[in-house]
C-alpha positions, -999 to +999 in steps of 0.1 A: +602+337-255+583+332-223+560+361-231+553+347-266+547+312-251+523+327-225+504+345-252+501+314-273+488+294-244+464+321-235+450+324-270+447+286-273+429+285-240+405+312-250+398+294-283+391+261-265+368+278-240+349+296-268+344+263-286+332+246-254+308+274-246+294+274-282+288+236-281+273+238-247+248+265-257+239+246-289+234+214-268+212+233-243+191+248-270+185+214-286+177+197-253+153+225-244+134+222-277+133+184-275+122+184-239+093+208-246+084+195-280+085+157-279+057+154-253+033+173-276+040+152-307+009+133-317-005+117-349-030+145-354-001+169-360+006+150-392-029+150-406-031+158-443-057+186-437-050+214-413-079+223-390-083+245-359-086+214-338-056+194-350-033+223-360-015+199-384+020+208-395+020+184-424+009+210-450+036+233-437+062+205-440+053+199-476+053+236-483+087+239-467+102+213-490+086+228-521+098+263-513+133+250-506+135+231-539+121+261-558+144+287-542+175+266-545+167+258-582+168+295-588+197+305-566+222+276-570+228+277-608+229+315-608+252+317-577+276+290-589+279+304-624+285+339-610+312+326-588+329+308-617+328+340-638+343+361-610+371+336-603+379+321-636+371+347-663+377+381-648+410+398-644+425+401-610+421+436-596+392+444-619+369+472-607+339+452-619+348+423-597+354+446-567+320+462-573+302+429-575+319+416-544+311+447-524+275+445-536+271+409-526+286+416-492+261+445-488+232+423-498+242+396-474+239+420-445+204+433-453+177+421-428+153+395-440+123+418-434+137+441-460+138+413-485+102+405-476+091+440-483+109+440-516+093+406-525+059+419-516+063+451-537+080+434-567+068+398-569+035+401-552+023+435-564+043+445-595+046+411-612+012+400-600+023+367-583+001+374-553+008+357-520+022+325-535+049+298-532+065+312-563+068+347-548+082+334-516+108+311-533+119+339-556+124+363-527+144+337-507+165+329-538+176+365-539+182+365-502+206+335-502+223+344-536+251+364-520+260+335-497+262+310-525+283+334-546+308+341-519+312+305-508+316+294-545+343+320-549+362+309-519+359+272-528+372+279-564+401+300-550+411+271-528+417+248-558+455+249-565+465+266-598+485+234-606+452+216-613+444+242-640+479+243-654+481+205-656+447+203-674+458+230-699+491+212-705+472+180-715+453+200-741+420+206-723+402+239-730+392+264-703+356+253-701+364+216-699+391+224-672+365+243-651+338+217-652+359+185-651+388+195-629+382+227-609+345+225-601+346+189-587+375+198-565+357+228-552+324+209-547+327+203-509+331+240-503+303+249-526+280+224-509+289+239-475+275+272-488+244+255-502+238+238-468+240+272-451+216+286-476+191+258-471+193+263-434+185+300-438+156+293-461+141+267-437+144+290-407+131+321-425+097+335-416+097+373-419+102+373-456+077+346-463+049+362-443+050+391-468+053+369-499+041+333-495+014+341-470+003+321-440-025+298-453-021+263-439-026+242-470-007+220-493-002+241-525-016+225-556+005+249-578+033+275-573+008+303-575-011+293-544-004+306-509+012+284-482+031+285-450+064+269-441+073+252-408+089+284-394+058+305-403+036+277-388+055+278-356+053+316-355+016+315-360+010+289-333+031+307-308+015+340-316-020+327-310-010+316-275-033+286-274-010+261-290+025+268-276+032+231-270+024+224-307+048+252-316+075+234-297+066+201-315+069+220-348+104+231-337+114+195-331+103+185-367+121+216-380+153+204-363+149+169-378+143+183-413+174+205-411+195+176-399+182+153-426+188+179-454+223+185-441+231+148-439+218+143-475+238+173-488+270+160-471+264+125-486+259+140-521+290+161-518+310+131-507+297+110-536+305+138-561+341+141-549+347+104-556+343+109-594 
């Protein structure tokens, strides 16, 4: 008993120490970015037109939001419906389900640069999209699709079977049960996956360099090239002359990620109330 109690206390202590270290590292990273970026924030960084003098990030900010919306509009419906099919319609122990799950796990582990090369060869070259917002969004949607599928699966599995059985007992069909009972109950878990996917899209640069391009302009249509905030930050830091502006871009990137996460959490909370 003493040995078991000692092991429990040791594991609890290690878990607590790991959590503290993680939070401390995150705090230090945020403080470092804010300390180096806030002093370089100035109105010219938010000018509508980007020039070599003002190195405005506003076009990159607009392009980031456009690419996020396009990529998620492709990936979210496909990922959620795939997760519903795998959990609600396939038989347990099916070889097809096992193959799909192993494939999604394999795709989730592929480096983003590989997705970028695929997007350049398929969307940019083969389909003729060129370096465009559409090519970048399509590539990113494929990249985050495994994440959305897996989180949707786990969220649907967490819904008790009693919810389904109670709905069937009241005369509801399978489709009505899924969309009126199961899916709303699983929505917080699904939104957690969507938030993670959005965060990966916003922070992605390697895949977008090969697909969306690096032109600092506000795209007038999806077939034009553009750069996101992460690509803009990479370009500024690579030049070596605007490192301070790169840190300022990182500050805005943190604010955008925080705002999108807060908005997603608010929407998820509102949906669970109905």
